[in-house]
C-alpha positions as CSV (number, residue, x, y, z in Angstrom):
1,X,0.7,-8.5,49.3
2,X,-0.3,-11.1,51.9
3,X,-4.0,-12.1,51.6
4,X,-6.2,-11.6,54.6
5,X,-6.6,-14.8,56.6
6,X,-9.6,-16.8,57.6
7,X,-10.3,-17.9,61.2
8,X,-12.7,-20.8,61.7
9,X,-14.4,-20.9,65.1
10,X,-15.8,-24.1,66.7
11,X,-17.6,-24.4,70.0
12,X,-17.8,-27.4,72.3
13,X,-19.3,-27.2,75.7
14,X,-21.3,-29.5,78.0
15,X,-21.2,-33.3,78.3
16,X,-21.9,-34.5,74.7
17,X,-19.0,-36.7,73.6
18,X,-20.4,-36.8,70.1
19,X,-19.4,-33.1,69.6
20,X,-15.7,-34.1,69.8
21,X,-16.1,-36.8,67.1
22,X,-18.2,-34.4,64.9
23,X,-15.6,-31.7,65.3
24,X,-12.7,-34.0,64.4
25,X,-14.4,-35.1,61.2
26,X,-15.3,-31.5,60.3
27,X,-11.8,-30.3,61.0
28,X,-10.2,-33.1,59.0
29,X,-12.2,-32.1,55.9
30,X,-11.5,-28.4,56.5
31,X,-7.7,-28.9,56.8
32,X,-7.5,-31.1,53.8
33,X,-8.3,-28.4,51.2
34,X,-5.4,-26.1,50.4
35,X,-6.0,-22.4,50.0
36,X,-3.8,-19.3,49.2
37,X,-4.8,-17.3,52.3
38,X,-3.7,-18.2,55.9
39,X,-6.3,-20.4,57.7
40,X,-6.5,-20.4,61.4
41,X,-8.8,-22.6,63.6
42,X,-9.8,-21.9,67.1
43,X,-12.0,-24.0,69.5
44,X,-13.8,-22.3,72.3
45,X,-14.5,-25.0,74.9
46,X,-14.9,-25.8,78.6
47,X,-12.8,-28.9,78.0
48,X,-9.4,-27.6,76.7
49,X,-7.5,-30.7,77.5
50,X,-9.6,-32.7,75.0
51,X,-8.2,-30.8,72.0
52,X,-4.6,-30.3,72.8
53,X,-3.4,-32.8,70.2
54,X,-5.3,-31.1,67.3
55,X,-3.8,-28.4,65.1
56,X,-5.9,-25.6,66.6
57,X,-5.9,-22.7,69.0
58,X,-7.8,-23.3,72.2
59,X,-9.8,-20.8,74.3
60,X,-11.1,-22.0,77.6
61,X,-14.6,-20.6,78.2
62,X,-15.5,-22.7,81.3
63,X,-15.8,-19.5,83.4
64,X,-18.0,-17.8,80.8
65,X,-20.6,-20.4,80.0
66,X,-23.2,-19.1,82.6
67,X,-22.7,-15.5,81.5
68,X,-23.0,-16.2,77.8
69,X,-26.0,-18.5,78.3
70,X,-27.8,-16.2,80.7
71,X,-27.2,-18.6,83.6
72,X,-27.9,-21.6,81.3
73,X,-31.3,-20.3,80.3
74,X,-30.5,-20.3,76.5
75,X,-27.4,-22.1,75.5
76,X,-27.5,-21.1,71.9
77,X,-26.7,-17.5,73.0
78,X,-23.1,-18.7,73.6
79,X,-22.6,-18.8,69.8
80,X,-22.9,-15.1,69.0
81,X,-21.1,-14.2,72.3
82,X,-18.1,-16.3,71.3
83,X,-18.2,-14.9,67.7
84,X,-18.2,-11.4,69.1
85,X,-15.3,-12.1,71.4
86,X,-13.2,-13.5,68.6
87,X,-14.1,-10.7,66.2
88,X,-13.0,-8.0,68.7
89,X,-9.6,-9.6,68.9
90,X,-9.0,-10.8,65.3
91,X,-8.5,-9.0,62.0
92,X,-9.1,-12.1,59.9
93,X,-12.4,-12.9,58.4
94,X,-14.2,-14.9,61.1
95,X,-16.1,-18.0,60.2
96,X,-18.3,-19.6,62.9
97,X,-19.1,-23.2,62.0
98,X,-21.1,-25.9,63.9
99,X,-19.4,-29.3,64.7
100,X,-22.0,-31.3,62.6
101,X,-20.5,-30.2,59.3
102,X,-18.0,-31.0,56.6
103,X,-16.4,-29.1,53.7
104,X,-16.4,-29.9,49.9
105,X,-14.0,-29.0,47.1
106,X,-14.5,-25.4,46.0
107,X,-15.7,-24.2,49.5
108,X,-12.7,-21.9,50.2
109,X,-12.8,-20.2,46.8
110,X,-16.5,-19.4,47.1
111,X,-16.3,-18.3,50.7
112,X,-13.4,-16.0,50.1
113,X,-15.1,-14.3,47.1
114,X,-18.1,-13.7,49.3
115,X,-16.4,-12.1,52.3
116,X,-14.1,-10.1,50.1
117,X,-17.2,-8.6,48.4
118,X,-18.3,-7.4,51.9
119,X,-21.2,-9.9,52.0
120,X,-21.8,-12.4,54.8
121,X,-21.8,-16.1,54.1
122,X,-24.3,-18.5,55.9
123,X,-25.3,-22.1,55.5
124,X,-28.7,-22.0,53.8
125,X,-31.9,-20.1,53.5
126,X,-34.9,-21.3,55.4
127,X,-37.7,-18.8,54.6
128,X,-39.7,-15.8,55.6
129,X,-41.8,-15.2,58.8
130,X,-39.8,-17.7,60.8
131,X,-41.4,-16.9,64.2
132,X,-45.1,-15.8,63.6
133,X,-45.6,-15.3,67.4
134,X,-43.3,-12.3,67.1
135,X,-45.9,-10.4,65.1
136,X,-45.9,-6.8,66.3
137,X,-42.7,-7.3,68.3
138,X,-40.6,-4.1,68.7
139,X,-37.2,-3.7,70.4
140,X,-34.5,-1.1,70.6
141,X,-31.1,-2.4,69.6
142,X,-27.7,-0.7,70.4
143,X,-26.6,0.0,66.8
144,X,-29.5,0.0,64.4
145,X,-32.0,1.5,66.8
146,X,-35.7,0.5,66.6
147,X,-36.3,-3.0,65.3
148,X,-39.7,-4.3,64.2
149,X,-40.5,-7.9,63.3
150,X,-42.1,-7.9,59.9
151,X,-44.2,-11.0,58.9
152,X,-43.7,-10.2,55.2
153,X,-40.0,-9.3,55.3
154,X,-38.5,-11.2,58.3
155,X,-36.2,-14.0,57.2
156,X,-34.2,-16.9,58.6
157,X,-30.9,-18.4,57.5
158,X,-29.3,-21.4,59.0
159,X,-26.4,-20.4,61.3
160,X,-24.5,-23.6,60.9
161,X,-22.0,-21.4,59.1
162,X,-21.6,-17.6,59.5
163,X,-18.6,-15.8,57.9
164,X,-18.2,-12.1,58.8
165,X,-15.7,-9.3,58.6
166,X,-14.6,-7.9,62.0
167,X,-13.9,-4.5,60.5
168,X,-17.5,-4.1,59.3
169,X,-19.9,-6.5,61.1
170,X,-19.3,-6.2,64.8
171,X,-22.4,-4.0,65.2
172,X,-24.5,-6.7,63.6
173,X,-23.4,-9.3,66.1
174,X,-23.9,-6.9,69.0
175,X,-27.5,-6.2,67.8
176,X,-28.1,-9.9,67.4
177,X,-27.2,-10.6,71.0
178,X,-29.4,-7.7,72.1
179,X,-32.3,-9.0,70.0
180,X,-32.0,-12.5,71.5
181,X,-32.2,-10.9,75.0
182,X,-35.2,-8.8,74.0
183,X,-37.1,-11.8,72.6
184,X,-36.3,-13.9,75.7
185,X,-37.4,-11.1,77.9
186,X,-40.9,-11.4,76.3
187,X,-41.0,-15.1,77.2
188,X,-40.8,-16.0,73.5
189,X,-39.0,-19.3,73.4
190,X,-37.8,-21.1,70.3
191,X,-34.6,-23.1,69.9
192,X,-33.7,-21.2,66.7
193,X,-34.0,-17.7,68.2
194,X,-30.2,-17.3,67.8
195,X,-30.2,-17.8,64.0
196,X,-33.4,-15.8,63.5
197,X,-32.0,-12.9,65.4
198,X,-28.8,-13.0,63.4
199,X,-30.7,-13.2,60.1
200,X,-32.9,-10.4,61.1
201,X,-30.0,-8.1,62.1
202,X,-28.4,-8.8,58.8
203,X,-31.6,-7.8,57.1
204,X,-32.1,-4.5,59.0
205,X,-28.4,-3.6,58.6
206,X,-29.0,-4.2,54.8
207,X,-26.1,-6.6,54.4
208,X,-26.1,-9.1,51.5
209,X,-26.2,-12.8,52.5
210,X,-24.8,-15.6,50.3
211,X,-25.5,-19.2,51.1
212,X,-22.7,-21.8,51.0
213,X,-24.7,-25.0,50.4
214,X,-23.8,-27.5,48.9
215,X,-20.1,-26.8,49.2
216,X,-20.7,-26.6,52.9
217,X,-22.6,-29.6,54.3
218,X,-24.5,-29.4,57.6
219,X,-26.3,-32.5,58.8
220,X,-28.4,-30.9,61.6
221,X,-31.6,-32.9,61.2
222,X,-32.0,-35.8,63.8
223,X,-32.1,-38.7,61.3
224,X,-29.1,-37.2,59.4
225,X,-27.1,-36.7,62.6
226,X,-27.7,-40.3,63.7
227,X,-26.5,-41.6,60.3
228,X,-23.4,-39.4,60.3
229,X,-22.5,-40.1,63.9
230,X,-22.8,-43.9,63.3
231,X,-20.3,-43.5,60.4
232,X,-18.0,-41.0,62.2
233,X,-17.5,-43.4,65.2
234,X,-16.3,-46.1,62.7
235,X,-14.2,-43.5,60.9
236,X,-12.6,-42.5,64.1
237,X,-11.9,-46.1,65.1
238,X,-10.2,-46.6,61.7
239,X,-8.1,-43.6,62.2
240,X,-6.8,-45.0,65.5
241,X,-7.4,-41.7,67.2
242,X,-4.7,-40.0,65.1
243,X,-5.8,-36.7,63.4
244,X,-5.3,-36.8,59.7
245,X,-6.6,-34.2,57.2
246,X,-8.6,-35.9,54.5
247,X,-11.4,-35.2,52.0
248,X,-15.0,-36.2,53.1
249,X,-15.0,-40.0,53.0
250,X,-18.5,-40.6,54.4
251,X,-21.1,-40.8,51.6
252,X,-23.9,-38.4,52.6
253,X,-27.2,-38.4,50.6
254,X,-30.9,-38.4,51.6
255,X,-31.3,-41.8,50.1
256,X,-28.5,-43.2,52.3
257,X,-30.1,-41.6,55.4
258,X,-33.5,-43.2,54.6
259,X,-32.0,-46.6,54.1
260,X,-30.0,-46.2,57.4
261,X,-33.3,-45.3,59.2
262,X,-34.9,-48.5,57.9
263,X,-31.9,-50.6,58.8
264,X,-31.7,-49.0,62.3
265,X,-35.4,-49.6,62.9
266,X,-35.1,-53.3,61.8
267,X,-32.0,-53.8,63.8
268,X,-33.6,-52.4,66.9
269,X,-36.6,-54.7,66.4
270,X,-34.3,-57.7,66.0
271,X,-32.4,-56.9,69.2
272,X,-35.6,-56.4,71.2
273,X,-36.9,-59.8,69.9
274,X,-33.7,-61.5,70.8
275,X,-33.9,-60.1,74.3
276,X,-37.5,-61.2,74.7
277,X,-36.6,-64.7,73.5
278,X,-33.7,-64.8,76.0
279,X,-35.9,-63.7,78.8
280,X,-38.5,-66.4,78.0
281,X,-35.8,-69.1,77.9
282,X,-34.5,-68.0,81.3
283,X,-38.0,-68.1,82.8
């Protein structure tokens, strides 16, 4: 019997070149680990030419960006819309992952055990009552019906990774999109509305969530992104622009990020001082 496959979904839209570098590093660590089930990778992007040399499927969403983002009002809405589109056309377990990520040994084995147990895998748990301004908020969703934000029960997981079963979880994604729209309609704005809505719909649909950290690493904080992007640029240069699957080669710890912040600050001060000295000499 052939094992059910896994489809990993990346998104790259807009003008940020760093997303391409992040995605290449993430993909290289994903493709390095061998697994018994088929693994498919798809990139939804408005720049399909950028990824033609990578071992991926490409879906051009240039014509759908405005629709998915509500005319560019909330770009993070693109994420569940893409996930829903892929789930409706794919029988594999669908795994949405952000570009600023990489994969450790043992990831596939844990992920597969989670999705085969009819649970949903997500990056990490953030906590309860993630959006206090929603106290008393009520909305009617297309599948679960009446939803109420509960300050004692409402939760938030990080959506840097979301792994779902298309045969069971399409109603959750549909409700998450509807919940995002209902929150935005009340002029409640928060950049993490997307992952709060998704977490809340999993809660009210009573679906078990399992977190994938530390086998899945997600460097979403600003200082961590700067550290990793600095290293990834050098990693890409060393690769000579040729894609090669490999295990995570960039050491990533909080201590290293702290030292990098100190070094970057001192380096910036030194550059500014040199510029001032040069200007004083010229004058």
